N, C-alpha and C positions, 0 to 999 in steps of 0.2 A: 542563463535562463534557469537552471536548477541550483538549489543551494539547501543547506540543512535548515529546518525550521527553527523558528525561535518561539519563547513563550508567548510573544505578541502576536503570532500566527494562527494559534489554537483556534480563536472564534471563526476565522475563516476557513480554516479544515473543517472544523465542526459544520460549518455551513455546507461544505462540499459533500461531506458524509451524509448530511441529511436531504440533499437534493435528489432524491430518486424515489420510487414507491417503498423501497425495503426501507431505507434510511429515515423516511418520514415517522414511520410508526416505531423506529428504535432509538433514535436520538433524542437528547433532551435539552432544554433551555438552560438547564444549570450548568455554570462553567466549572464548578468546583471539582467534579470527577476527571473532567478532562484535562484541567490544569495540574492536578495530581498525578494521571497517567502521563502527560508530558514530562513531568519532572522525573518519573521513573525512566522514561525512554532516554531522557538526555542525561542522565546519570549512570547509564548502562552502555559500555563501549562496543556490547554485541548488538545494539539497536541503532536504528538511524531512521529518522523523519525527514524526508525529501519533499520540498515544495517547487513548484515553478511560479516565480513571482515576475508578473508582467507589469511593470511601471507602477510597483505597490500594490497590486492585485493579486492575491493568491488564485492561481487557475487549474492548478493540479498538485495530487500530492500522492505519497506511497510511503509505506514503512518498511524498512527492510530489517530483519533479524538474522543473525548468524547463529547456527545452532552445531555445536560440537556432537559428534556422535561416533558410534563404533561401527556401525554398518558400511559398506562400500569401502571397506579398508581403512576405517576413521576419517572419511571424508567430511569436511565441513559442509553443511547445507545453507543455502540462503533462503528464506521465507520471505515472500512479498505480500503485504497485506494493505487493505485500506487504499487500494488504487482508485482515484477519482480525478475526473476532468470535469471543468465547468461546462455546463450544458451548451451554451453557446460556441464552445470551442472543440466539441467532441468530431471525430471523423476527420481530423484535419493533421493528424500526424503526432500530436502532443503526447499522446498516451503511449506510443511507440517510442518515441525520443525517451519518456520518463522510465519505461522499462529498460531501455538500453543503458539508462544511467544506472539503475539498480544494478543490473549484470555488471557494468564497469566497477560499481562500488563493491561488488561480492567477489573481488579478487581472492582466490584461494578457496572458493566454494566449488566443491565437485557437482553439486546439484543446485538449480534455482528452482524453487517450488512455490505455489500459492494453492488457495482454495479460492472458489467463487460459488455463489448460491447458484442453486440449480435453475431458478427462474430467470438468471441472466444469461438468456441465450445469445444475445448481441457481444457480451463480454467474452463468451466462450468461444465465438467465431473469431473474435480479436486475438485472444491468447492463442488460438490454433495457429492465425496467420504469423505469429511471432516465433512458431516453433515449439510452443507448449503442447505436451501430450495429454491426454485423458488417461492416464495411466494407473490411476488409483481410484478407489471410492473412498471419498472422506466423509466421516460421521461426526456429529456434534452432539453433546449432551448438555442442556442448560444447566447450571448449578445454582 
């Protein structure tokens, strides 16, 4: 059900990222930056882009990045970003299975962390059901 993404999956992943109110205003029709980003992700063993492929249709995705750090006794962290599930398949357990896949692949990580936009209240409830805690305040600065 889950596999590593390929370069050919990039348009479908971008479509998932664009399929919500935030993504519609943020994502682009230009494939070049997405393909360049995919190439960087694929070349770095600390990154993994995971998709759920249902008979050739990409229906979910997430990116996992492993971060080495000195805090928490030198524990490795796993950061999960870009979690998306196709609109017609939401609330059916696919997202929870995808997050479990991310956890399994993050073997050796002492912490699994993520950020989610403040406006995504349904996502907040979903992550809380999976055991995530809103323990920190995240901040971003556009560059």
